[in-house]
C-alpha positions as CSV (number, residue, x, y, z in Angstrom):
1,M,-8.0,182.9,93.7
2,F,-9.5,180.1,95.4
3,D,-13.0,180.4,96.6
4,F,-14.0,178.0,99.2
5,W,-17.8,177.5,99.6
6,A,-20.7,174.8,100.4
7,T,-24.3,174.8,99.1
8,W,-25.6,174.8,102.6
9,C,-23.6,178.1,103.3
10,G,-25.9,181.3,103.3
11,P,-23.0,183.7,103.2
12,C,-21.5,181.9,100.1
13,R,-24.7,182.5,98.2
14,V,-24.5,186.1,99.0
15,Q,-21.0,186.2,98.2
16,H,-21.2,184.5,94.7
17,P,-22.4,187.4,92.5
18,L,-19.7,189.4,94.1
19,Y,-17.1,187.2,92.7
20,A,-18.9,187.9,89.3
21,E,-18.0,191.5,89.7
22,V,-14.5,190.8,90.6
23,K,-14.1,188.4,87.5
24,K,-15.2,191.1,85.0
25,K,-12.6,193.6,86.5
26,F,-9.9,191.1,85.5
27,K,-11.2,189.5,82.5
28,E,-8.5,190.8,80.2
29,K,-5.7,189.3,82.7
30,P,-5.6,185.8,81.9
31,E,-3.1,185.4,84.8
32,V,-5.7,185.9,87.3
33,V,-7.7,182.5,87.5
34,F,-10.6,182.1,89.8
35,V,-11.2,178.6,91.2
36,S,-14.3,177.7,93.0
37,V,-13.6,174.9,95.7
38,N,-16.7,173.1,96.9
39,T,-16.5,171.6,100.5
40,D,-19.7,169.8,100.7
41,E,-19.1,166.3,102.0
42,E,-22.0,164.8,99.9
43,R,-21.0,165.8,96.4
44,G,-24.3,164.8,94.8
45,V,-26.1,167.8,96.5
46,V,-23.8,170.2,94.3
47,E,-24.9,169.7,90.7
48,P,-28.5,170.3,91.2
49,F,-27.5,173.2,93.6
50,L,-25.5,174.8,90.6
51,R,-28.7,174.2,88.2
52,E,-31.1,175.6,90.7
53,N,-29.1,178.7,91.5
54,K,-28.0,179.2,87.9
55,W,-24.4,179.2,88.9
56,E,-22.2,178.5,85.6
57,Q,-18.7,178.4,87.0
58,K,-16.7,175.3,87.1
59,V,-16.7,173.8,90.3
60,Y,-13.8,171.5,91.8
61,F,-14.3,169.4,94.9
62,D,-12.0,169.7,98.0
63,D,-9.6,166.7,98.3
64,G,-7.6,167.9,101.0
65,L,-6.6,171.1,99.7
66,A,-8.9,172.8,102.6
67,R,-6.9,170.9,105.0
68,L,-3.7,171.8,103.4
69,L,-4.3,175.5,103.5
70,K,-5.8,175.3,106.9
71,I,-9.5,176.6,105.9
72,S,-11.3,176.5,109.0
73,S,-14.7,178.3,107.9
74,I,-16.3,179.4,104.9
75,P,-16.6,181.3,102.9
76,T,-13.1,181.8,102.8
77,T,-10.9,183.2,99.7
78,I,-7.4,182.6,99.2
79,I,-4.9,184.6,97.0
80,V,-1.9,182.7,95.7
81,D,0.9,184.7,94.0
82,R,2.7,183.4,90.4
83,R,5.2,181.4,92.9
84,G,2.6,179.6,94.5
85,E,2.7,181.4,98.0
86,V,-0.6,182.2,99.7
87,V,-0.5,186.3,99.7
88,S,-4.0,186.8,101.2
89,R,-6.7,184.9,103.4
90,M,-10.2,186.4,103.8
91,N,-12.6,184.3,106.1
92,G,-15.8,185.3,105.7
93,F,-16.6,188.7,104.0
94,L,-18.0,192.1,104.3
95,P,-20.4,192.5,101.5
96,P,-20.3,196.1,100.8
97,R,-16.6,196.0,100.7
98,F,-15.9,192.8,99.4
99,V,-15.6,193.5,95.7
100,D,-12.9,196.3,96.3
101,M,-10.8,194.5,98.9
102,L,-10.8,191.4,96.8
103,S,-9.9,193.4,93.7
104,E,-7.0,195.5,95.6
105,R,-5.7,191.9,97.0
106,I,-5.5,190.4,93.6
107,Q,-3.8,193.9,92.2
108,D,-1.1,193.4,95.2
109,A,-0.7,189.8,94.2
110,L,0.1,190.6,90.7
111,K,2.8,193.2,91.6
112,N,4.8,189.9,93.0
């Protein structure tokens, strides 16, 4: 599961704790990996942002992956199955339904 976000993205900040809820549901499934992909052009702002907001996940920087996956807005969540095929794309999110929607899509991907 790839989470594309940026420090300046307000919805990304709202979505962050919802990802934590989903991660808890899949903590016993090592095949489910959550990858946080930052899309900020200025990488220097990311580390202070993470410290200030107490975000502790490992963050990777976008080096062309967003272009490859045709990410046109953030937040965007991409789920890739075991074969590396994109099986779900969520552009934006619905806060009250996000945890259930993402969990269901991950479960569906695990069936493949």
